Backbone as a chain_set.jsonl record, in Angstrom:
{"seq": "MKAFIASLIFVVLAEMGDKTQLLAMAFAAKYRWQTVMWAVFAATAVNHLMAAAAGSYLATVVPMAYIKTAAAVSFIIFGLWTIRGDTLGDEDKRFNFSPFWTVAIAFFIAEMGDKTQLATIALAVKYNTIIRVWVGTTIGMVISNAIGIIVGNVMGKHIPERAIKWFSAIVFIAFGVYGLYENLPKDIWRPSVVTLVTVLLLLSIYFVSRMNARKT", "coords": {"N": [[-0.318, 14.817, 13.882], [-2.45, 13.317, 12.934], [-2.083, 12.994, 9.827], [0.439, 11.58, 10.498], [-0.608, 8.815, 11.855], [-2.798, 8.257, 10.057], [-0.908, 7.4, 7.807], [0.627, 5.531, 8.596], [-1.134, 3.347, 9.782], [-2.635, 3.216, 7.342], [-0.795, 2.193, 5.204], [0.772, 0.244, 6.532], [-1.473, -2.038, 6.138], [-1.765, -1.786, 3.27], [0.566, -3.27, 2.924], [0.031, -5.59, 3.415], [0.775, -9.002, 2.23], [1.53, -7.569, -0.003], [4.456, -7.571, -2.897], [6.376, -6.243, -2.36], [6.563, -7.293, 0.75], [6.546, -10.012, 0.327], [9.289, -10.192, -0.858], [10.95, -9.176, 0.903], [10.347, -11.209, 2.854], [11.457, -13.175, 1.404], [14.173, -12.642, 1.126], [14.815, -12.531, 3.771], [15.035, -15.113, 4.411], [17.349, -15.664, 3.577], [19.45, -13.85, 4.191], [20.838, -12.437, 7.516], [18.143, -11.539, 9.62], [17.799, -8.968, 10.967], [20.141, -7.098, 9.052], [18.173, -7.066, 6.696], [15.985, -5.998, 8.241], [17.475, -3.39, 8.043], [17.821, -2.406, 5.705], [15.36, -2.237, 4.201], [14.175, -0.586, 5.746], [16.16, 1.841, 4.602], [15.877, 1.984, 2.516], [12.763, 2.386, 1.624], [12.613, 5.032, 3.149], [14.08, 6.625, 1.18], [12.563, 6.355, -1.19], [9.898, 6.797, 0.131], [10.447, 9.805, 0.609], [10.634, 10.471, -1.946], [8.223, 10.399, -3.171], [6.398, 11.373, -1.036], [7.186, 14.338, -1.523], [6.677, 14.31, -4.043], [3.162, 14.181, -4.185], [3.056, 16.657, -2.312], [3.28, 18.789, -3.874], [1.791, 18.075, -6.001], [-0.647, 19.229, -4.75], [-0.59, 21.542, -4.629], [-0.585, 22.412, -7.267], [-3.129, 21.602, -8.481], [-6.441, 21.624, -8.222], [-7.581, 21.444, -4.363], [-10.16, 19.938, -4.569], [-10.599, 18.159, -6.762], [-8.469, 16.787, -6.354], [-8.593, 15.632, -3.906], [-11.061, 13.793, -4.722], [-9.852, 12.17, -6.112], [-7.809, 10.961, -5.074], [-9.288, 9.329, -3.279], [-10.435, 7.719, -4.72], [-8.271, 6.295, -5.819], [-7.682, 5.086, -3.368], [-10.137, 3.364, -3.553], [-8.846, 1.988, -5.202], [-6.376, 0.964, -4.439], [-8.048, -0.873, -2.707], [-8.765, -3.165, -4.275], [-6.471, -4.042, -5.612], [-5.298, -5.294, -3.348], [-6.99, -7.153, -3.085], [-6.131, -8.816, -5.559], [-4.431, -9.681, -5.08], [-0.26, -10.182, -4.773], [2.621, -12.199, -6.092], [5.702, -12.861, -6.534], [8.749, -12.433, -8.597], [11.767, -12.572, -9.855], [12.766, -10.845, -8.1], [14.541, -10.621, -6.158], [16.684, -12.337, -6.693], [18.166, -10.472, -8.548], [20.343, -8.781, -8.366], [23.731, -8.781, -6.967], [25.185, -7.692, -4.786], [26.697, -6.636, -1.88], [24.897, -7.907, 1.292], [23.466, -5.986, 2.596], [22.961, -3.768, 0.433], [21.703, -5.328, -1.817], [19.692, -6.047, -1.103], [18.48, -3.411, -0.12], [18.82, -1.724, -2.95], [17.061, -3.879, -4.797], [14.756, -3.897, -3.357], [14.086, -1.251, -3.228], [13.645, -0.806, -6.268], [11.499, -2.278, -6.445], [9.693, -1.195, -5.078], [8.945, 1.107, -6.631], [6.466, 2.534, -8.264], [4.728, 0.595, -7.093], [1.92, -0.196, -5.034], [1.708, 0.627, -2.223], [4.092, 2.784, -2.849], [1.705, 5.017, -4.321], [0.37, 4.933, -2.649], [1.492, 6.408, -0.708], [1.945, 8.667, -2.181], [-0.865, 9.562, -2.433], [-2.0, 9.659, -0.251], [-0.206, 12.107, 0.584], [-1.447, 13.869, -0.641], [-3.389, 14.14, 0.072], [-3.115, 15.392, 3.503], [-1.758, 17.039, 2.738], [0.745, 17.851, 3.417], [4.546, 16.649, 4.316], [6.332, 15.581, 6.05], [5.179, 14.49, 8.001], [3.302, 12.454, 6.895], [5.408, 11.027, 5.159], [6.973, 9.575, 7.384], [5.297, 8.369, 9.012], [4.418, 6.516, 6.987], [6.687, 5.053, 6.173], [7.648, 4.266, 8.638], [5.214, 2.711, 8.675], [6.247, 0.903, 6.548], [8.109, -0.474, 7.254], [7.15, -1.778, 9.729], [5.305, -3.447, 8.942], [6.716, -5.232, 7.473], [8.296, -6.063, 9.0], [6.429, -7.815, 10.268], [5.636, -9.844, 8.636], [8.202, -10.889, 7.96], [8.45, -12.366, 10.721], [6.292, -13.95, 10.981], [6.505, -15.388, 8.469], [8.43, -16.689, 8.476], [9.237, -17.132, 11.566], [6.875, -18.417, 12.751], [5.621, -19.69, 11.142], [3.914, -19.578, 8.742], [0.883, -19.472, 10.062], [-0.865, -17.657, 10.384], [-3.652, -16.802, 8.742], [-3.619, -15.814, 5.321], [-5.195, -14.695, 3.75], [-7.156, -13.591, 5.121], [-6.534, -11.884, 6.497], [-5.705, -10.22, 4.041], [-8.288, -9.48, 2.901], [-9.061, -8.046, 4.981], [-7.585, -5.684, 5.015], [-8.277, -4.69, 2.547], [-10.639, -3.998, 2.616], [-10.9, -1.954, 4.466], [-9.196, -0.081, 2.979], [-11.024, 0.177, 0.867], [-13.321, 1.315, 2.092], [-12.271, 3.393, 3.176], [-12.286, 5.027, 0.6], [-14.977, 4.602, -0.68], [-16.012, 6.513, 1.459], [-14.371, 9.51, 1.519], [-15.374, 9.708, -1.423], [-17.774, 10.106, -0.742], [-17.134, 12.323, 0.912], [-16.355, 14.609, -0.785], [-17.896, 14.35, -2.94], [-20.406, 16.193, -4.535], [-23.106, 16.717, -2.93], [-25.688, 16.284, -3.815], [-25.383, 14.81, -5.936], [-25.493, 11.957, -4.881], [-28.168, 10.704, -5.125], [-30.793, 8.167, -4.922], [-30.951, 5.962, -7.117], [-28.024, 6.403, -8.154], [-26.755, 5.544, -5.684], [-27.585, 3.388, -5.56], [-26.412, 1.886, -8.309], [-23.167, 2.565, -7.818], [-22.744, 1.17, -5.746], [-23.376, -1.692, -7.03], [-21.537, -1.653, -9.141], [-19.171, -1.752, -7.823], [-19.301, -3.84, -5.643], [-19.507, -5.736, -8.229], [-16.958, -5.566, -9.381], [-15.095, -6.067, -7.032], [-15.821, -8.851, -7.061], [-15.195, -9.726, -9.321], [-12.195, -9.328, -9.589], [-11.784, -10.994, -7.179], [-12.668, -13.753, -8.347], [-10.277, -13.656, -10.396], [-8.178, -13.369, -8.297], [-8.033, -15.97, -7.742], [-8.319, -17.696, -9.882], [-5.562, -16.926, -10.655], [-4.17, -18.76, -8.224]], "CA": [[-0.64, 13.362, 14.294], [-3.722, 12.388, 12.321], [-1.81, 12.206, 8.933], [1.19, 10.476, 10.486], [-1.368, 8.0, 11.934], [-3.367, 7.933, 9.047], [-0.191, 6.88, 6.589], [1.158, 4.366, 8.959], [-2.299, 2.761, 9.204], [-2.571, 2.168, 5.602], [0.725, 1.221, 4.513], [1.079, -1.656, 6.845], [-2.565, -2.643, 5.494], [-1.478, -2.091, 2.211], [1.666, -3.858, 2.51], [0.257, -7.004, 3.55], [0.5, -9.688, 0.838], [2.25, -6.855, -1.41], [5.084, -7.817, -3.404], [7.638, -6.167, -1.192], [6.47, -8.389, 1.986], [7.112, -11.028, -0.199], [10.508, -9.808, -0.763], [11.669, -8.753, 2.394], [10.958, -12.515, 3.523], [12.726, -13.914, 0.84], [15.522, -11.851, 1.618], [15.483, -12.924, 5.661], [15.307, -16.798, 4.462], [19.084, -15.953, 3.051], [20.509, -13.212, 4.972], [20.499, -11.737, 8.575], [16.59, -10.463, 10.013], [18.777, -7.277, 11.363], [20.265, -6.247, 7.605], [17.151, -7.008, 5.737], [14.998, -4.687, 8.073], [18.185, -1.944, 7.765], [17.96, -2.098, 4.605], [13.793, -2.163, 4.079], [14.444, 1.266, 6.161], [17.204, 2.988, 4.005], [14.945, 2.043, 0.667], [11.564, 3.318, 1.991], [12.686, 6.177, 3.293], [13.777, 7.393, 0.632], [11.398, 6.065, -1.763], [8.539, 7.285, 0.506], [10.627, 10.726, 0.564], [10.38, 11.273, -3.379], [6.72, 10.39, -3.519], [5.593, 12.304, 0.04], [7.163, 15.523, -1.861], [5.658, 14.462, -5.75], [1.905, 14.076, -3.43], [2.653, 17.767, -1.607], [3.739, 19.422, -5.009], [0.769, 17.957, -6.22], [-1.176, 19.455, -3.964], [-0.254, 22.735, -4.46], [-1.263, 22.83, -8.659], [-4.516, 21.021, -8.6], [-7.546, 21.723, -7.349], [-8.104, 20.028, -3.621], [-11.471, 19.275, -4.708], [-10.33, 16.805, -7.333], [-7.159, 15.989, -5.523], [-9.346, 14.937, -2.86], [-11.695, 13.046, -5.368], [-8.878, 11.443, -6.918], [-7.008, 10.012, -3.656], [-10.545, 8.526, -2.984], [-10.676, 6.731, -5.942], [-7.067, 5.872, -5.443], [-7.844, 4.284, -2.299], [-10.467, 2.136, -3.595], [-8.199, 0.84, -6.36], [-5.416, 0.073, -3.73], [-8.066, -2.387, -2.24], [-9.08, -4.098, -5.551], [-4.953, -4.551, -6.019], [-4.964, -5.945, -2.349], [-7.774, -8.571, -2.958], [-5.874, -9.534, -6.483], [-2.938, -10.235, -4.483], [0.932, -9.834, -5.748], [3.628, -12.948, -7.017], [7.118, -12.672, -6.171], [9.367, -13.046, -9.879], [13.167, -12.587, -9.447], [13.326, -9.49, -7.583], [15.181, -11.264, -4.635], [17.784, -13.007, -7.49], [18.634, -9.483, -9.358], [21.805, -8.293, -7.572], [24.847, -9.76, -5.864], [26.431, -6.586, -3.817], [26.584, -6.902, -0.028], [23.8, -8.381, 1.775], [22.498, -4.557, 2.667], [22.808, -3.118, -0.567], [21.685, -5.972, -2.448], [18.258, -5.797, -0.5], [18.388, -2.015, -0.639], [18.329, -1.773, -4.187], [16.154, -4.85, -5.108], [13.465, -3.366, -2.319], [13.757, 0.309, -4.111], [13.077, -1.13, -7.555], [10.119, -2.952, -6.521], [8.285, -0.061, -4.691], [8.736, 1.655, -7.673], [5.184, 1.85, -9.095], [3.423, 0.003, -6.207], [0.843, 0.392, -4.519], [2.236, 1.742, -0.965], [3.991, 4.118, -2.972], [1.334, 5.596, -4.733], [-0.695, 5.594, -1.66], [2.016, 7.526, -0.159], [1.077, 9.9, -2.677], [-2.426, 10.124, -2.12], [-1.823, 10.379, 1.476], [0.562, 13.36, 0.802], [-2.101, 15.025, -1.522], [-5.188, 14.593, 0.93], [-3.419, 15.788, 4.194], [-0.621, 18.352, 2.509], [2.429, 17.038, 4.539], [5.687, 15.915, 3.333], [7.237, 15.003, 6.744], [4.089, 13.408, 8.735], [3.65, 11.166, 5.93], [6.758, 10.348, 5.37], [7.349, 8.904, 8.631], [4.271, 7.549, 8.869], [4.455, 5.679, 5.529], [8.134, 4.369, 6.483], [7.663, 3.215, 9.791], [4.383, 1.418, 8.899], [6.684, -0.206, 6.025], [8.853, -1.594, 8.294], [6.395, -2.634, 10.585], [4.418, -4.057, 8.413], [7.76, -5.982, 6.822], [8.865, -7.025, 10.045], [5.518, -8.723, 10.634], [5.886, -10.851, 7.442], [9.057, -12.047, 8.305], [8.176, -12.923, 11.458], [4.981, -14.77, 10.16], [7.102, -16.509, 7.131], [10.291, -17.539, 9.107], [9.187, -17.987, 13.033], [5.359, -19.012, 13.144], [5.404, -20.682, 10.155], [2.548, -18.858, 8.403], [0.213, -20.012, 10.797], [-1.797, -16.401, 10.464], [-4.486, -17.065, 7.565], [-3.049, -14.42, 4.668], [-6.785, -14.12, 3.444], [-8.373, -12.85, 6.14], [-5.754, -10.302, 6.557], [-5.623, -9.585, 2.406], [-9.718, -8.783, 2.824], [-9.708, -6.969, 6.092], [-7.217, -4.813, 4.308], [-9.116, -4.154, 1.219], [-12.029, -3.892, 3.014], [-10.821, -0.833, 5.176], [-9.102, 0.639, 1.745], [-12.537, 0.796, 0.441], [-14.33, 1.944, 2.981], [-12.117, 4.546, 3.227], [-12.264, 5.279, -0.76], [-15.853, 5.515, -0.417], [-16.391, 7.781, 2.463], [-14.039, 10.146, 0.649], [-15.769, 10.103, -2.002], [-19.084, 10.731, -0.562], [-16.964, 13.321, 1.483], [-15.915, 15.451, -1.535], [-18.636, 14.995, -4.364], [-21.527, 17.281, -4.446], [-24.283, 15.775, -1.9], [-27.155, 15.973, -4.461], [-25.0, 13.39, -6.392], [-26.449, 11.067, -4.143], [-29.587, 10.311, -4.89], [-30.571, 6.31, -4.485], [-30.142, 5.39, -8.054], [-26.93, 6.48, -8.325], [-25.633, 4.735, -4.998], [-27.187, 1.908, -5.798], [-25.492, 1.689, -9.316], [-22.233, 2.581, -6.988], [-22.563, -0.187, -4.854], [-23.341, -2.887, -7.753], [-20.378, -1.937, -9.751], [-18.526, -1.935, -6.661], [-19.612, -5.43, -5.62], [-18.826, -6.867, -9.323], [-15.524, -4.872, -9.183], [-14.663, -7.094, -5.812], [-16.25, -10.202, -7.514], [-14.197, -10.344, -10.445], [-10.967, -9.181, -9.1], [-11.218, -12.161, -6.682], [-12.132, -14.45, -9.402], [-9.462, -13.723, -10.971], [-6.723, -13.965, -7.772], [-8.429, -17.252, -7.41], [-7.569, -18.652, -10.692], [-4.137, -16.959, -10.691], [-3.43, -18.998, -7.541]], "C": [[-1.575, 12.598, 13.527], [-3.339, 12.114, 10.867], [-0.757, 11.594, 9.497], [0.309, 9.231, 10.718], [-1.929, 7.148, 10.745], [-2.512, 6.906, 7.999], [0.361, 5.659, 7.503], [0.357, 3.343, 9.272], [-2.346, 2.092, 8.068], [-1.668, 1.816, 5.106], [0.894, -0.007, 4.997], [-0.145, -2.383, 6.602], [-2.155, -3.235, 4.237], [-0.472, -3.127, 1.66], [1.218, -5.354, 2.883], [0.042, -7.878, 2.537], [1.235, -9.106, -0.305], [3.801, -7.888, -1.571], [6.86, -7.633, -2.79], [7.512, -6.523, 0.166], [7.271, -9.097, 1.19], [8.493, -11.283, -0.101], [11.373, -9.772, -0.071], [11.923, -10.544, 3.22], [11.569, -13.377, 2.774], [13.959, -13.926, 1.209], [15.801, -12.276, 2.826], [15.442, -14.365, 5.48], [16.989, -16.474, 3.994], [20.061, -14.99, 4.339], [19.863, -12.971, 6.794], [19.312, -10.761, 9.023], [17.059, -8.696, 10.112], [19.103, -6.483, 10.178], [19.251, -6.051, 6.769], [15.863, -5.878, 6.551], [15.822, -3.454, 7.84], [17.718, -1.478, 6.37], [16.701, -1.679, 3.75], [14.022, -0.525, 4.73], [14.558, 1.753, 5.497], [16.339, 3.057, 2.554], [14.126, 2.6, 0.321], [11.737, 4.406, 2.361], [13.24, 7.318, 2.376], [13.12, 7.047, -0.83], [10.551, 6.441, -1.293], [8.646, 8.962, 0.561], [10.283, 11.489, -0.48], [8.814, 11.667, -3.405], [5.609, 11.065, -2.404], [5.641, 13.659, -0.877], [6.336, 15.619, -3.432], [3.698, 14.801, -5.322], [1.742, 15.722, -2.961], [2.955, 18.269, -2.723], [2.209, 19.536, -5.932], [-0.559, 18.63, -6.286], [-1.952, 21.232, -4.435], [-0.903, 23.665, -6.281], [-2.095, 22.633, -8.643], [-5.638, 21.095, -7.94], [-7.764, 21.172, -5.964], [-8.826, 19.539, -3.691], [-10.939, 17.872, -5.771], [-9.574, 16.164, -6.87], [-8.118, 14.685, -4.7], [-10.222, 13.674, -3.616], [-10.755, 11.965, -5.922], [-8.272, 10.393, -5.82], [-8.497, 8.871, -3.225], [-10.683, 7.189, -3.991], [-9.596, 5.864, -5.785], [-7.481, 4.446, -4.438], [-8.959, 2.916, -2.623], [-9.792, 1.064, -4.779], [-7.384, -0.024, -5.762], [-6.428, -1.141, -2.758], [-8.508, -3.439, -2.973], [-7.691, -4.36, -5.796], [-4.965, -5.117, -4.585], [-5.84, -7.539, -2.389], [-6.828, -8.966, -4.027], [-4.503, -9.811, -5.681], [-1.458, -10.136, -5.572], [1.721, -11.098, -5.667], [5.12, -12.255, -6.847], [7.648, -13.325, -7.309], [11.133, -13.453, -9.018], [13.451, -11.71, -8.964], [14.773, -9.777, -6.561], [16.644, -12.442, -5.571], [18.858, -11.61, -8.559], [20.059, -8.601, -9.359], [22.852, -9.084, -6.768], [26.017, -8.902, -5.594], [26.72, -7.527, -2.549], [25.106, -7.363, 0.586], [22.656, -7.099, 1.61], [22.042, -4.257, 1.437], [22.095, -3.958, -1.865], [20.205, -6.058, -2.129], [17.691, -4.349, -0.424], [17.958, -1.866, -1.821], [17.216, -2.354, -4.598], [15.176, -4.291, -4.717], [12.982, -2.014, -2.902], [12.991, 0.31, -5.377], [11.639, -1.383, -7.453], [9.52, -2.476, -6.229], [8.359, 0.835, -5.375], [7.207, 1.383, -8.449], [4.122, 1.208, -8.065], [2.565, 0.712, -5.584], [0.55, 1.247, -3.056], [3.46, 2.876, -1.267], [3.258, 4.845, -3.422], [0.61, 5.452, -3.7], [0.059, 6.515, -0.597], [1.506, 8.756, -0.886], [0.204, 10.696, -2.242], [-2.409, 10.37, -0.857], [-0.969, 11.671, 1.677], [-0.382, 14.555, 0.445], [-3.132, 15.614, -0.566], [-4.958, 14.859, 2.384], [-2.519, 17.105, 3.979], [0.488, 18.714, 3.269], [3.003, 16.083, 4.201], [6.011, 14.627, 4.904], [6.393, 14.014, 7.228], [3.71, 12.041, 7.799], [4.304, 10.504, 5.335], [7.058, 9.465, 6.119], [6.679, 8.149, 8.94], [4.713, 6.017, 7.983], [6.038, 4.72, 5.812], [7.819, 3.362, 8.119], [6.318, 1.938, 9.396], [4.994, 0.464, 7.413], [7.387, -0.911, 6.991], [8.166, -2.615, 9.332], [5.825, -3.682, 10.07], [5.381, -5.597, 7.506], [8.449, -7.171, 8.064], [7.775, -8.241, 10.709], [5.125, -10.234, 9.745], [6.926, -11.202, 7.786], [8.778, -12.53, 9.562], [7.321, -14.019, 11.015], [5.944, -15.82, 9.43], [8.12, -17.27, 7.983], [9.837, -17.914, 10.518], [7.921, -18.403, 13.281], [4.808, -19.59, 11.768], [4.381, -20.371, 9.02], [1.227, -19.558, 8.987], [-1.172, -18.744, 10.697], [-2.331, -16.705, 8.697], [-4.056, -15.475, 6.492], [-4.995, -13.732, 3.988], [-7.608, -14.026, 4.137], [-7.439, -11.457, 6.36], [-6.148, -9.523, 5.045], [-7.022, -8.829, 2.554], [-10.036, -7.89, 4.075], [-8.662, -5.842, 5.363], [-7.401, -3.996, 3.103], [-10.124, -3.799, 1.726], [-11.577, -2.438, 3.816], [-10.158, 0.237, 3.831], [-10.599, 1.177, 0.897], [-13.196, 1.067, 0.464], [-14.163, 3.331, 2.587], [-12.568, 5.727, 1.848], [-13.778, 5.886, -0.84], [-16.366, 6.658, 0.41], [-15.372, 8.863, 1.714], [-14.382, 10.653, -0.815], [-17.405, 10.883, -1.626], [-18.979, 12.159, 0.043], [-17.049, 14.735, 0.277], [-16.712, 15.652, -2.817], [-19.478, 15.588, -3.84], [-22.769, 16.222, -3.666], [-25.423, 15.368, -2.997], [-26.869, 14.949, -5.786], [-25.982, 12.354, -6.332], [-27.624, 10.377, -4.526], [-29.576, 8.693, -5.281], [-30.167, 5.289, -6.221], [-28.604, 5.465, -8.541], [-25.751, 5.399, -7.245], [-25.781, 3.205, -5.214], [-26.247, 1.107, -6.837], [-23.757, 1.907, -8.713], [-21.944, 0.99, -6.696], [-22.631, -1.605, -5.99], [-22.098, -3.025, -8.427], [-19.438, -1.934, -8.636], [-18.104, -3.518, -6.213], [-19.04, -6.334, -6.891], [-17.616, -6.512, -9.331], [-14.744, -6.296, -8.438], [-14.588, -8.553, -6.199], [-15.017, -10.591, -8.436], [-12.613, -10.462, -10.324], [-10.824, -10.202, -8.092], [-11.25, -13.433, -7.358], [-10.96, -14.658, -9.935], [-7.896, -13.832, -9.977], [-7.169, -15.174, -7.478], [-8.036, -18.229, -8.67], [-6.265, -18.197, -11.163], [-3.122, -18.171, -9.701], [-4.197, -20.833, -7.76]], "O": [[-1.521, 11.37, 13.46], [-3.958, 11.188, 10.344], [-0.763, 10.507, 8.92], [0.383, 8.434, 9.783], [-1.732, 5.968, 10.458], [-3.021, 5.925, 7.457], [0.52, 4.645, 6.823], [0.888, 2.241, 9.131], [-2.186, 0.904, 7.789], [-1.811, 0.847, 4.361], [1.093, -1.052, 4.377], [0.004, -3.578, 6.857], [-2.098, -4.427, 3.937], [-0.471, -3.684, 0.562], [2.006, -6.273, 2.661], [-0.926, -7.613, 1.824], [1.556, -9.728, -1.318], [4.202, -8.686, -0.724], [7.888, -8.31, -2.759], [8.39, -6.061, 0.894], [8.496, -8.97, 1.204], [8.975, -12.24, 0.504], [12.496, -10.235, -0.265], [12.898, -11.018, 3.803], [12.203, -14.308, 3.27], [14.687, -14.865, 1.534], [16.987, -12.446, 3.109], [15.844, -14.989, 6.463], [17.775, -17.391, 4.233], [20.981, -15.345, 5.075], [18.735, -13.271, 7.185], [19.36, -9.538, 8.892], [16.721, -7.672, 9.518], [18.594, -5.37, 10.045], [19.231, -5.034, 6.077], [15.07, -5.173, 5.927], [15.218, -2.444, 7.479], [17.326, -0.353, 6.063], [16.824, -0.94, 2.773], [13.998, 0.503, 4.054], [13.603, 2.431, 5.119], [16.237, 3.996, 1.765], [14.082, 3.252, -0.723], [10.877, 5.151, 1.891], [13.055, 8.522, 2.553], [13.438, 7.906, -1.651], [9.761, 6.709, -2.199], [7.614, 9.633, 0.571], [9.828, 12.632, -0.434], [8.298, 12.771, -3.582], [4.417, 11.27, -2.632], [4.572, 14.218, -1.12], [5.658, 16.545, -3.878], [3.027, 15.531, -6.052], [0.634, 16.239, -3.1], [2.257, 17.76, -1.845], [1.659, 20.542, -6.381], [-1.347, 18.706, -7.229], [-3.059, 21.766, -4.51], [-1.364, 24.788, -6.488], [-2.649, 23.713, -8.849], [-5.688, 20.457, -6.888], [-8.295, 20.075, -6.139], [-8.818, 18.473, -3.076], [-10.975, 16.71, -5.369], [-9.733, 14.944, -6.826], [-8.251, 13.469, -4.836], [-10.079, 12.56, -3.112], [-11.205, 10.835, -6.11], [-8.359, 9.167, -5.881], [-8.376, 7.684, -2.921], [-10.987, 6.009, -3.819], [-9.85, 4.672, -5.61], [-7.543, 3.249, -4.718], [-8.798, 1.785, -2.164], [-10.067, -0.089, -5.109], [-7.304, -1.225, -6.019], [-5.889, -2.09, -2.189], [-8.657, -4.552, -2.47], [-7.723, -5.354, -6.522], [-4.052, -5.923, -4.765], [-5.499, -8.629, -1.929], [-6.257, -9.908, -3.477], [-3.572, -10.306, -6.315], [-1.509, -10.044, -6.799], [1.412, -11.384, -4.511], [5.369, -11.079, -7.116], [7.375, -14.517, -7.453], [11.484, -14.199, -8.104], [14.614, -11.395, -9.217], [15.774, -9.074, -6.427], [17.388, -13.18, -4.924], [19.944, -11.815, -9.102], [20.59, -7.95, -10.259], [22.565, -9.984, -5.979], [27.205, -9.048, -5.879], [26.894, -8.737, -2.398], [24.155, -6.879, -0.028], [21.602, -7.036, 0.977], [20.845, -4.407, 1.192], [21.918, -3.318, -2.901], [19.481, -6.151, -3.12], [16.499, -4.149, -0.659], [16.737, -1.846, -1.976], [16.26, -1.614, -4.829], [14.398, -4.002, -5.626], [11.802, -1.694, -3.042], [12.041, 1.043, -5.652], [10.759, -0.875, -8.148], [8.395, -2.717, -6.668], [7.776, 1.799, -4.879], [6.871, 0.357, -9.04], [2.902, 1.299, -8.204], [2.434, 1.935, -5.552], [-0.311, 2.082, -2.779], [3.838, 3.677, -0.412], [3.731, 5.958, -3.196], [-0.286, 6.269, -3.914], [-0.536, 7.225, 0.213], [0.828, 9.654, -0.386], [0.208, 11.861, -1.843], [-2.873, 11.425, -0.424], [-0.983, 12.263, 2.756], [-0.332, 15.708, 0.873], [-3.574, 16.747, -0.373], [-5.986, 14.759, 3.054], [-2.494, 18.041, 4.778], [0.94, 19.808, 3.606], [2.564, 14.984, 3.862], [5.955, 13.397, 4.898], [6.638, 12.824, 7.027], [3.874, 10.86, 8.107], [3.957, 9.399, 4.917], [7.463, 8.415, 5.62], [7.151, 7.053, 9.241], [5.146, 4.917, 8.326], [6.071, 3.55, 5.431], [7.823, 2.165, 8.408], [6.35, 0.739, 9.674], [4.374, -0.555, 7.111], [7.029, -2.011, 7.413], [8.469, -3.765, 9.65], [5.806, -4.774, 10.638], [4.864, -6.63, 7.081], [8.844, -8.338, 8.074], [8.088, -9.219, 11.388], [4.562, -11.27, 10.098], [6.749, -12.369, 8.134], [8.957, -13.738, 9.404], [7.877, -15.063, 10.672], [6.078, -16.971, 9.845], [8.394, -18.469, 7.925], [10.03, -19.101, 10.779], [7.887, -18.911, 14.402], [3.633, -19.859, 11.522], [4.136, -21.374, 8.351], [0.564, -20.226, 8.195], [-2.333, -19.063, 10.953], [-1.594, -16.793, 7.715], [-4.192, -14.322, 6.901], [-5.575, -12.648, 3.928], [-8.78, -14.326, 3.912], [-7.784, -10.275, 6.351], [-6.761, -8.458, 4.967], [-7.008, -7.614, 2.358], [-11.029, -7.171, 4.184], [-9.34, -4.838, 5.141], [-6.849, -2.949, 2.765], [-10.696, -2.988, 0.998], [-12.432, -1.627, 3.459], [-10.676, 1.35, 3.737], [-10.98, 2.28, 0.505], [-13.989, 1.28, -0.452], [-14.928, 4.149, 2.076], [-13.015, 6.865, 1.991], [-14.024, 7.082, -0.991], [-17.056, 7.584, -0.017], [-16.134, 9.184, 0.802], [-13.901, 11.656, -1.341], [-17.942, 11.874, -2.121], [-19.86, 13.018, -0.004], [-17.742, 15.725, 0.513], [-16.541, 16.574, -3.615], [-19.479, 15.636, -2.61], [-23.094, 15.093, -4.034], [-25.958, 14.259, -3.002], [-27.74, 14.427, -6.481], [-26.849, 11.95, -7.107], [-27.862, 9.295, -3.987], [-28.632, 8.095, -5.8], [-29.415, 4.329, -6.388], [-28.108, 4.596, -9.259], [-24.699, 4.821, -7.517], [-24.993, 2.26, -5.168], [-25.555, 0.123, -6.576], [-22.996, 1.212, -9.386], [-21.268, 0.083, -7.183], [-21.889, -2.547, -5.715], [-21.503, -4.102, -8.46], [-18.502, -2.529, -9.17], [-17.057, -4.147, -6.364], [-18.341, -7.339, -6.755], [-16.933, -7.534, -9.263], [-14.1, -7.199, -8.972], [-13.695, -9.335, -5.873], [-14.167, -11.472, -8.302], [-11.916, -11.366, -10.784], [-9.638, -10.495, -7.944], [-10.324, -14.234, -7.234], [-10.526, -15.809, -9.988], [-6.815, -14.184, -10.45], [-6.407, -15.626, -6.624], [-7.531, -19.339, -8.502], [-5.714, -18.89, -12.019], [-1.972, -18.515, -9.974], [-3.72, -21.78, -7.134]]}, "num_chains": 1, "name": "protein.A"}
């Protein structure tokens, strides 16, 4: 259950303000929300099954210590990515099929290389399981996109998006830092190294947040 719960929570957090959540909100303004949610579920189930399988396979061919360290770094990157934020281009206008297939195809393509797909790979590597991570991340995507649709179309975006993004980012970064501490040799963590890592992390957060401010 640990892999399932962790996968669900982290994907819900990662998806907040993500491009694919914005895409689901845009489609919900055009089509029935039930159609959008079923299409999101179908596209995510296929996409994340591929990602979880890739992560599980990677865990069998690369030493686990290296994989866990890389996964920890990736979570820090996901946190910074969340602070930077996403914008929606013309992904909701590219296809002209039935509503279900329009949403499913657009969502599947938008999710390729997105941080939630990469997070699924990292989680499958960390927990070395496919099914639990796949089910957890798929349900997490459905939950987060349902929240996005409700916030965007029912509640009028009264919940502060900035606060949600920063909470999600801090959780990711904290998980990544803990992963580094857990998997790197303990004699590395001298006071000078801890200070350097802290300064670099704070500078990265500052510059990414400034980039996001200029973009908006």
